[in-house]
C-alpha positions in Angstrom: -1.1 18.8 -18.6 0.9 15.7 -19.4 3.3 15.0 -16.3 1.5 12.9 -13.7 2.3 15.3 -10.8 1.0 18.3 -12.7 -2.2 16.6 -13.2 -2.3 15.6 -9.5 -1.7 19.1 -8.5 -4.5 20.3 -10.6 -6.9 17.7 -9.8 -6.6 17.6 -5.8 -8.1 21.4 -5.5 -10.7 20.1 -8.0 -11.9 17.7 -6.5 -11.9 19.0 -2.9 -12.3 22.8 -3.5 -9.4 23.4 -1.2 -6.4 25.3 -2.6 -3.2 22.9 -2.6 -1.1 25.0 -0.2 -4.0 24.4 2.5 -3.3 20.7 2.7 -1.4 20.0 6.0 1.5 17.3 6.2 -0.3 15.0 7.8 -3.9 13.9 6.7 -7.0 12.3 8.1 -9.0 10.4 5.6 -12.8 9.2 5.7 -15.8 8.2 4.3 -18.1 10.1 6.4 -19.2 14.2 6.1 -20.2 14.2 9.8 -16.1 13.6 10.7 -15.3 16.4 8.5 -18.1 18.6 10.2 -17.2 17.6 13.7 -13.5 18.2 12.8 -14.2 21.6 11.8 -16.3 22.4 14.4 -13.8 21.5 17.0 -11.0 23.8 15.4 -13.1 26.1 14.0 -12.0 26.3 10.4 -13.5 25.9 7.2 -14.9 23.2 5.4 -14.0 23.3 1.3 -15.6 21.1 -1.5 -19.4 21.4 -0.5 -21.1 20.1 -3.8 -17.9 18.7 -4.9 -16.8 15.1 -4.8 -14.7 15.3 -1.7 -14.9 17.6 1.1 -11.7 18.9 3.1 -10.3 21.0 6.0 -7.3 22.2 7.7 -6.9 23.2 11.1 -4.6 26.0 12.2 -1.8 23.6 13.2 -1.8 21.9 9.6 -3.7 18.7 10.1 -6.1 18.1 7.5 -9.1 15.7 6.9 -10.7 14.5 3.5 -13.9 12.9 2.9 -13.3 11.0 -0.2 -16.3 9.1 -0.3 -16.8 5.1 -0.4 -14.9 2.3 -2.0 -11.5 1.3 -3.5 -12.0 3.4 -6.8 -12.2 6.2 -4.6 -9.4 5.6 -2.2 -7.1 5.0 -5.0 -7.9 8.4 -6.2 -7.6 10.4 -3.4 -4.2 8.3 -2.7 -3.1 9.3 -6.2 -4.4 13.0 -5.8 -2.2 13.3 -2.2 1.0 12.8 -4.2 0.7 16.4 -5.2 1.0 17.5 -1.8 3.4 14.5 -0.6 2.2 14.2 2.9 4.4 12.6 5.7 1.6 10.7 6.7 -2.1 9.6 6.0 -4.4 7.8 8.5 -7.8 6.3 7.2 -10.6 6.6 9.9 -13.2 4.0 8.5 -15.5 1.4 9.4 -15.7 -2.5 9.3 -17.3 -5.6 9.5 -16.4 -7.8 11.9 -16.2 -11.4 10.6 -15.9 -13.2 14.2 -18.8 -13.9 16.6 -16.4 -12.9 19.1 -16.3 -9.2 17.6 -18.0 -6.4 19.4 -19.3 -3.3 18.0 -17.3 -0.4 18.7 -14.1 -2.5 18.7 -11.0 -0.5 17.0 -9.1 -2.9 14.5 -5.3 -1.8 13.4 -5.1 -4.0 10.4 -1.6 -5.5 10.1 -2.3 -6.4 6.5 -5.1 -6.3 4.1 -6.4 -9.3 1.5 -6.5 -7.4 -1.7 -10.1 -8.6 -3.0 -10.5 -4.9 -4.2 -9.4 -5.2 -7.8 -8.5 -1.8 -8.0 -5.0 -2.4 -6.4 -4.1 -4.8 -9.1 -3.5 -1.4 -11.6 -0.7 -0.6 -9.1 1.4 -4.0 -8.1 1.1 -7.4 -9.3 -1.3 -9.6 -6.8 1.8 -11.0 -5.2 2.9 -7.6 -3.5 1.3 -7.6 0.0 -1.0 -4.5 1.1 0.4 -3.4 4.3 0.4 -0.1 6.6 3.2 1.6 7.8 4.5 0.2 11.2 5.5 3.1 12.7 2.5 5.0 12.1 0.3 2.4 13.5 2.6 1.8 16.5 2.0 5.4 17.4 -1.7 5.1 16.6 -1.6 2.2 19.0 -0.5 4.3 21.8 -2.9 7.0 21.6 -5.9 4.2 21.6 -4.0 2.7 24.9 -3.8 6.1 26.4 -7.7 6.4 26.0 -7.8 3.5 27.6 -9.5 1.2 24.8 -8.7 -2.0 23.6 -8.1 -3.0 19.9 -7.3 -6.1 18.0 -4.8 -6.6 15.1 -5.2 -8.9 12.1 -5.9 -9.3 8.5 -8.9 -7.4 6.8 -10.4 -8.3 4.0 -11.1 -5.6 1.2 -13.6 -5.8 -1.1 -15.1 -3.7 -3.9 -18.7 -5.2 -3.5 -21.3 -3.5 -1.0 -23.9 -6.0 -1.4 -22.4 -9.6 -0.5 -24.1 -10.4 2.6 -26.4 -12.8 0.7 -23.7 -14.8 -0.9 -22.9 -17.9 1.1 -20.2 -18.9 -1.0 -18.4 -15.6 -0.4 -18.9 -16.1 3.4 -17.5 -19.5 3.5 -14.3 -18.1 1.8 -14.1 -15.2 3.9 -14.0 -17.6 6.9 -11.5 -19.8 5.3 -9.2 -17.1 5.0 -9.3 -16.2 8.6 -9.7 -12.8 8.1 -11.0 -10.3 11.5 -13.1 -7.7 9.5 -14.1 -6.7 6.1 -14.2 -3.4 4.6 -13.9 -1.5 1.0 -10.7 0.6 1.1 -7.8 -0.5 3.5 -6.0 -2.6 0.9 -6.2 0.2 -1.9 -5.1 2.8 0.6 -2.1 0.7 1.6 -1.0 -0.4 -1.9 -1.8 3.1 -3.4 0.3 4.8 -0.8 3.1 1.9 -1.2 3.0 3.1 -4.9 3.2 7.1 -4.3 5.4 6.6 -1.3 3.0 8.1 1.3 3.1 6.5 4.7 -0.3 5.2 5.7 -2.5 3.5 8.2 -5.9 2.4 9.2 -7.8 2.9 12.3 -11.0 0.7 11.7 -14.2 0.7 13.8 -16.4 -2.4 13.9 -19.9 -1.1 13.3 -21.8 -4.5 12.6 -21.2 -8.2 12.5 -22.5 -9.2 9.0 -21.7 -13.0 9.1 -25.5 -13.3 10.8 -28.4 -12.0 9.1 -29.4 -10.2 12.4 -25.9 -8.5 12.4 -26.2 -6.8 9.1 -25.7 -3.2 9.1 -29.0 -0.9 8.6 -29.6 2.6 9.0 -30.8 2.6 12.5 -27.8 0.3 13.7 -25.3 2.7 11.8 -26.7 5.5 13.2 -26.5 4.1 16.9 -22.6 3.2 16.1 -22.2 6.8 14.9 -23.7 8.7 18.0 -21.7 6.2 20.4 -18.0 5.9 18.8 -17.6 8.6 16.3 -16.5 11.0 18.6 -13.7 8.6 20.2 -12.7 7.4 16.9 -12.0 10.8 15.7 -10.6 12.4 18.8 -8.1 9.2 18.8 -7.3 9.9 14.6 -6.7 13.5 15.6 -4.6 13.2 18.1 -2.0 10.7 16.8 -1.6 12.6 13.5 -1.3 15.8 15.2 1.6 14.4 17.6 3.5 11.7 15.4 6.0 14.3 14.0 6.8 15.6 17.4 6.3 12.2 19.5 6.6 9.6 17.1 9.2 7.6 15.5 10.1 8.7 11.7 7.6 6.6 9.7 8.9 6.8 6.1 9.5 3.7 4.3 12.9 2.5 2.6 12.2 3.1 -1.2 12.9 -0.3 -2.7 
């Protein structure tokens, strides 16, 4: 195998266990196996990839979900592999840390951009290229959030490849100076690699902790509470948005530059 597309077509089923022809035109991405389980339970469909790096499922209407793991390297990998199926749109359902004291656990964030602190995205475009979602995809997702009578915030998120940074006061001061509203480990990478592969993409983030204070740092028990209270509506909004955008939304494909 020498061609990039040929490799991706071989590796997407290899990583997920799901045949290439089972991937739908719209994709939900997540870090959480329980989201895939909830999706499969809701639509009574199979989960592929148990024991593999990624798990995936597709419902009868052709909407797919993939748990790709955690971090920018995994985010880049799944966005590269999805070039094999060329989806019409990809929405990342992830969690983030709020960077303002006014942030509330359970708030939704639709990033207008992401700062590329991940490092991985530098392998795709120079640092000057901004990491942006597809506007019309986010526009439709925002309508779905409002339909469910939830509020959301927009702003810039910071994407880092560091998982343990809460102790680093210099890094915290830098985040404050950048005026970001949240921090995560995937959004900028998904936006940049999606741009590179001409895949329309977005992110619906759930604030799961407020890590700018010692008592706000995420723990296993605090994350379990957030998951129990908010994961169902998080997934529900994502499903409705990506299931209906082809019929009710505007065309989301960006121009090729």
